[in-house]
N, C-alpha and C positions, 0 to 999 in steps of 0.2 A: 472478411477482414482484408484490407488492402494489401497489395504486393509490397514486399520489402525491398528497398533499393539494394544494389549489389554490395555497397559498403556495409550495410547492416547485416549482411550474411556473416560478417566477421564480428559483429557487435552482440553484446548481451541484450536480449529482448525478452521481456516478460511475456510468455506465450499466451495469446488470446486474451490478454487482460482487458482489451478494449472491445471485445465482442459484446454485442448488445445483451445477450442472455446473462453474461457474467456480471453485469451491472446490478442485477437483482439477486446477487448471492452474497453471503457473508461466510467467513471462515474463522472459527475460534477454537481454542484448545479447551478440551473438557477431560474429565476423569471418568473412565469407563464408558460403556455403551448402553447401560441401563437407563432408567428414567430419572435417576437422582439429579444429574447435572444437565439434563436435556432442556428443561424450561429456561434455566439461566442462559444456556448456550444459544437457544433460539432468540432470546431477548438481545443478547450481545451481537449476534449475527444480524438481526434486524436493524439495530442501530448502525452497523457498518454499511448495510445496503442503503439505508436512507441517506447517509452521508455521501456514499458513492454516487447515487443517482442524482442528488442535488449538486454534487461538486463542492460541498461545504462540509469540511471536517468537523466544524463546531457542532453539527447535529448529533454526532456520536456521543457527546456528553451533555446534550441538551436535556434539562429536567423533564420537558414535555415528552421527549422520546423515552426516557426512563419510565415514565408513567404508563407507557404502552406495553411494558413487559408482560403483564398477565394476558394480554391479547395476542402476543407474538405467535403462539402456535397456530392461531387461525389464519395467519398470513402465509404459512408454509405450504409449498407445493411438493417439494421432495427434500430429502436430506440423506447424507451418507457420512460414514466414519472412515478415516484413514489412520492406521496404527502408526504412531510416531516412534515406536520401538520395534518395528517389524524385523529389524536385523538382530534382535535379542530374543533369547528363548523365554517362553512364558513359564512362570513358576509362582505357586501359592497366590498371594494377594496381587501379584503383577499379572495374573492370568487374564482377568477382565476388569475387575472392580477398581483397582488402583492404577491401572495402566493409562497413560495419556494418549488422547486421540485428537486429531483434527476433525471437528464437526463442520461439514460443508452444507450450508442450507440455501436452498433456492426458494425465493418468495414470489407470490403472485404479483406481476408487474402492475396491474391496474390498481390493486390495493396499496402498493408502495407509492405509486404516483399520487394517489388520492391523499395519502398521509403527508407526502412532501408538500403538496399544495395547501393542505390544511395548516401546515407549519409556516406558511407565508413564503415558501420557496417555490422554485420552478424546476422540474426535471431538466437536466443538462442534455439537450438533444443534439443530434448531429454527430459527425465524426470527431473523435477526440485526437488532438495532435500527439505525435510522439515527442517525448521529452528527451532531448539530447544532453546528457548530464556529464559535466566535467567537475570532478572533485579532487582536491589535493588533501591527502591525509597526513597529519603530523602527529607523531608520538615520540617525545624525547628527541633523540638524534635520528630517529627513523622517519623518512618522508618518502611518499610515493603517490603517484596518481592512481585513482580508481579506474580500472580498465575492464574490458570485456573478457580477458583471458588469462591474466596473471594469477599465479598460485597464491601470492602473498595477500591478495585482497579478496579471496574467495568468500569469506564469511560476510564481509561488508557488501560485496556485490549481491549475495543472496538476500541480504536484508533490504537492499535498495529495490530489487526486483519484487520482493514480497510487498513492499510499500506501493509499488506500481499496481500490483494486483488489487491491493486493498482499496485504492482510489480509482480504479478503472482506467489507468493510463499505461500505455506502452512506454518502456524505458529503453533508451539506447545509450551505450557506452562506447567510446573509441577503443579499438584494439590496441594492444601495447606497441605494435609497430606502425601505427598510424595516429599517434597522439595529437598531431596538429591538423588532422583532417577536418574540413568544415562540416557543419551539421548537414544532414541530408535535407533535400528539398522538402519544405513543409513542416520540418521539425522545429520545435521551440527550444533554444539553448537555455540551460540552467547551469550555473556554475557556483562554486563556493569552496569552503575549506572546512575540514573536520579535524579539530585539534584537541588532543588529550590535555586535561587540566587537573593536576593534583589538587589544587585549591578548590575546584568545583566537584572533585570526586566523580568526574565524568567527562564526556566530550562537550566541547564548545563548537557549535555549528553556525556558520554564516552563509546565507544563500542569496542569490540575486538573479534576476531575469528581466528582460525587456519585453513588454507586450503592448502592441498597438501604440508604440511611441512613448510609453511610460515606463520608467524604471521602478522596479519593485525589489525590496530587500527585506529579509526576515531571518530569524534564527532561533536557537535555543541553547541552553547550557546546562551542564550537570546531568546529562542523560546517557543512556546506553546508545550505541550506534544504531540499533533498531529504531528507537524513538527518534533519533536525529534524522534518519532517512524518511520516517513517516512525516516529520515536520517539513522536510524538503518537498516531498511529493504532494502532501496535503496543502501546503502553502501555494504550490504551483496550480493545483486543481482549483483552489479558491479564486486565484487571479483569473485563470482561463475561463472559468464558468461564469464569472461576474459576481459570484457570491461575496467577493471581498470588496465590493463597492467600486 
């Protein structure tokens, strides 16, 4: 992975999200570590990996990908579980069976590439640029910029970085004491607003970026901020990969 510019040492960056090996991974939440939820977890993780490799978030919900679910175990190279409640004591049903875990699945790259091609897509090759993200968050009378280090936006920042990992893109945010700093060399600026709407019972997100001389804008409404940031990063991936036309 390339070196990070000095300014990015102060910025939030999704660790190793753009590393080639991680492009062929999916990460999903399952219940327990036994075999009950594993097949479904493999299928959902495979859908993530296909979308990440192609740079096209639409593949994650493509019916053709859903039809691959029974075959998903055959694509798996390795998998591991991470306990989402590791800081809480185990007791009764929370011992193993009903406890939530992150299931991290690594798939065979050749098999994934072949499926992507079979779906009429092309694997997104080459180095993926860093997204330099500027977001203004509005909720009632409260307004603040999303930054790399402020306490008030910790949960939103975590959701944005998770979205970067999901789509195989590094995410950079300006530190709170350098809000007007320019994007690092080679980074792609993405900006927008995240506004709470009582009428929509969720967040309204509006995003925009310029790529190769063309303006792009997209958004979503009535969602949680996790989904809003997946919309941000997924939309940017679609533009950068060429999957968006």
